N, C-alpha and C positions, 0 to 999 in steps of 0.2 A: 701416389698422388691418385692412381687410379683407383687403389683399393677404397680408399676415403671416399672417392664419388661413388662406387658401388653401393656403399654403405648407406650415404645420404640417398640414393634412389631407392633402395630397398626400405629403408623407414619412411619414405614420402607417403606412402599408400596409408599405411600405420598411423601417421601423424594426422592426416587428412580425416580418417576415421575417428580418431580422438577427438579432432575440432567439431565435426558435425556431432558426435555424442555429446560433447561439452555445451554444443549451442542448444540442446532438448531443454525444455521446461524440466524443473526440478522433479516433479511429480513423476514424470516420465522414466526419468534415470534412477527412481529410486528401485530396489531391489521387490517390492511390492507390485511394482507394475511390470518389469522386465520378465519376471520367471514366470508368471500366466501367460505374458503374451509369446516368451519362446515356447511354452508347452503346446499352446494354441497353434503355434505355427508347426510345431513337430507331428502334431497329432492327425493333420492331413494325409501326409506319405503312409502312417501307420495303418490309419483306415484303408487307404487305398492298396497299400500291400495284403493287408488280411482279407481283402475283398477280390485281390486277382485270382481270376479262374486257373491263372497258370502256376499258382503258388502249389496247390496239391499239396498241402501240409496236413490237411484234414480230409477224409474220404466222407464223413457224416456233416449233413447240413446243420446240425443242432450246433456243434462247437463253433461252425462258421458265424451263426448266429448269435452265438454268445460273444464273439469276438466284436462282431459287430455293435452289439447292444453295448458292450462293456466300452469300446473306443467312444461311440455316441456318447455315453455318460459322463465318460472322463471329459470329451470336448465341451459338452454342455455344462460341468459343474468348473471347467478351467474359465470357458467363456464367461459363466457368471460371475467368479472371482475377479475375472480382468475388468469387466463392467464394475462392479462393485467397487473395485479399488479406482478405477477411472473416475467414477463419481465422488469418491470420498476425497480425493484431491483434486477434484476441479470446482467452479464456480457455482455449480448448480446446486441448489438445495435439496435436501430429501424431500421436500413437499412437491417440487415440480418431478422429481423421479416418480413419487408414489402417482401424481397424477397420471404420467405418460403409462405406467404399468396398470392403472387403474382403468384407464381409457382402453387399451390394448386388451385386457381382459372382458371389460363391457361389449367391444364389437365382435370379440370371438363368442361369448355367449349368444349374443344376438344370430350370428351366422350359424350356429350351431343348430339351432331347431328350423332354420329355413332349408327348402330344397335346392338342388343344385341347379343354378342359374343356368350356366353357359355348358354343364358338363350333362350329356344324356348317358356316358357308360357307366355310371355309377351301380346302375344293377348289373351290368354284366361283370363289373368287377367282384360283387358279390357272388354273383354265380361261380364266377371261375375259381374263386378263393373256397366255396363251398364244396365243389366240386373236387379241385386240389385236396382240400382236406379230409377228403374219403378216399384218396388214393387213385383216383381216376384223372385221366387226362383231359384237361378243360377244353382243348382243341377237338377233342374226338364228338363231343356231343353238345349240341347249341339247346338253349332254352326251350326253342320251339319243337325240338323233336322229343321233348318228353312230355 
């Protein structure tokens, strides 16, 4: 009798999870939605692992940047697939999606040609990047010293 009670207790959590999964809408339960969602979820720890300074897997910065951009593009691609499939199975039409994307693009193009409003460190970032690119310490020389 106690063995059947243990089995019922062990399966209760799994059965509850099945009920939650079955209560989700059909398009969320489809593999086209779940697989990209799981990949997006798993890409966060991978990015953190490869950017961790304690990893010391690679001594050179170039391969680390390669891994960063590889996982960033992987995340972007999977996110795009996730969003594409979400809209493919949702009630939103392609015209609404196109309007949202077009509006976002127009706002970014308009802001691209404007000067930074609340940011005055922009030129300092450019200076530090130029000094670092030439192999010098950006904290050693200030723009006023040159």
